[in-house]
N, C-alpha and C positions, 0 to 999 in steps of 0.2 A: 574726357568730360567736357560738355558744352557749358560755357559761361555766358550769362546774359548780362550785358552792361546796360544798366538803366541810366539814362541821362535826362535830367530835368533842369528847368530854368524858367524864370519869369520871362514873359515875352519881351524881346529886345535885348536880352543878355548876350547874344552872339552864339547861342547853342547850335543852331543849324550850320553856321559857318565852321565851327569847330568839328562837329560831327562829319560834315562833308570832307574836310581836310583829312580826318582820321581814316575814313573809308577809302579815300583815293590812294592812301599810302600803305594800307594794311589789307592784303588780299585774303587774309584768314578771318575777316569780319564780314558778317552778313547783316545788311540793314533791313530791319523790319518796316516795311512800307505800311503805314497805318491806313485805316479806312476813315473817311470823314464825310460829313454832309455839307461842308462849306464849299464855296466856289474856289477854283484855282486862283493863285495870286501871281502876278508878274510872269516870270518864265517857267513857273512850275509845270510839270508834265504828268499826266495821268499814268499811274503804274510805276513812276519813278519817285515822285515826291509823296503822293498819296493815291489811294484808290478813292475816287470821288463817286459817291452813290447818293441816291435820294434818301430822305429821312425815313420814309416808309420801309425801304429795303433794309436800312440800318436796324430799325426796330424789329424787323422780321428776323434778322440775324441774331439780335439779342435774345429773342424768344427761343431760337434754336441753340443757344449757348455756344455760339461760335467764337466769342471773344474771351481772351484771357483777362482783359480789362477794357473798360470804356468809360468815357466821361462826357458830360455836356459842358462845353467851354464857350462862353459868350454866345450861347444860343445854337451852337453846332456840336454834333456828336463827333468824337474821335475814339478809335478803338484799335486794339491789337488782336489780330486773328490767331487762333490756336495753331494753325498750320505752320507758322514760322518756326516753331521749335522742332517739329518733325523734320522740316527741311534742313535746319541747321545740323541736327544730329546726323542726318543722312549724308550730308556732304562734309562733315567733320569741321565745321566752323563755329566761331562764337557769334553771338547776336548783339546788335546794338539797337536799343529801343529809345526813341526820342518821344518821351511821354511826360505829362505834367505830374505834379505831386499827388493829385487824387488818383490818377491811373497807376502810379508807382505803388501806392498803398494797396490798391486792389491786387496788383500783380504779385506782390510778395505773398499774398494769401493763396493765390490760385496756381502758382507755378509748381511743377512737380519737384519733389524733394531731390531727385537725381540730378537736377539742374542747379548749378550754383549761380548766385546773383551778386553783382557788384554795382552799387549805386553811386552816382556822381552828380553833385548839385553845382550848377554854374550860375554865377550872378555877376552883375555889373559892379564896378567899384564904388558907385554912389548912386543916390536917387537922382541927382542932377544929370549924370551921364546917361542913366537909363531913360530919363525923360527926353533927353536930346535924341537918343536913338529911336524912341517911340514916335516922336514928332516927325523925324525923317521918314520912318516906315509908313506912317499914316498918310503923309503927303504923297508918297510914291504909290501907295495902294489906291488912293483916290484918282490919281492920274491914269493908272492902268485900267482900273475897273469902271472909271467914269461914275464913281459913287459920290453922293452928296451928304454923307453922314456928318454929324457934328464932330469935328476932329477933337475938340477939347473934351467932349464927353467921353469919347473913345479912349483918349489918353488917360484921363483921370480914373476911368474904370479899370484900365490895365495897371495903373500904378497902385491902386488899392489891392488888386489881386496879387500883384508882385509882393507887396508887404505881407499878405497872408501866406504866400508860398514860402517866402524867406524864413518865416517863423518856424517852418518845418525842416530847416536845414539839418537838425540833429537826428533826423531819420535816415540820413545818408552816410555812406562809408567815407566819401571824399567830398570836399568843398573846394571848388576852383574859382577864384576871383579873376574874371576876365578883364584885366587892366592893360594887358599887352598881348596882342594876337600871337606873335611868335612864341613868346614864353608860355602862353596858355596851350597852344597846340603841342608844344614839347612836353608839357606837364601831362596832358591828356594821354599822349602816346606812352609816356613813362608809366602811368597808372595801369594801362592795359598790359604792358610788358611785364611789370612787377607781378600782376595777378596771375600771369601765365606760368611763372616759375615758383609759385607756391607749392609746398610739399604735396598737397592733395592732388594738384594737377600733374606733377611730374613723377609721382610715386610709381606708376606702372613702368615708366621708362627706366627709372632707377633700379627697380627689381629685375628688369630684363638685363641690365648691365651687370648687376650683381650675380645673376645666374651664369653669365659668361665667365666669371672668375671661378665658378665652382665646378666647371667641367673637368 
């Protein structure tokens, strides 16, 4: 049985770092590369971090019902293509989805019943720490992209959205406070490991072992 691990977090909570660490160490996980209409940031690479497409193409794909979920975040579309589940089942891997609260809510309604889902919400330990991270990120983005956006406006908008997202924490199976990177990565890996030994996942293997005793 394929399991979809839904990972959500307010911008600046360290979600991407944790997910990247997990994928590097677990070969049985398949990362769902989302589609987006925003521009690449920093060292991001097309096809690795996101599939970057024009807004018109994204909307055409919406019309063709190609996405399991999609959302408009800060003026840009983000979406999960339906093909990722077929690919995961074909190669026998679990899927990691890096999506926001809005997308996670849509996904729970659209995902096939035969696929189990595990949702994990990651957040910074305080508003102050999240703000520090956002200021660092905004400054880096401006240098790389040569943008001249009002940094303060961007930060305050993201902080307000973060508060709205955190209020939805009770929709998730797990909540991980990212106050220490080493401890957080170990916790995330432990969640994945624990879910894989749940009875519903291992029952076919157990029945096979039991059959060997009955020969």
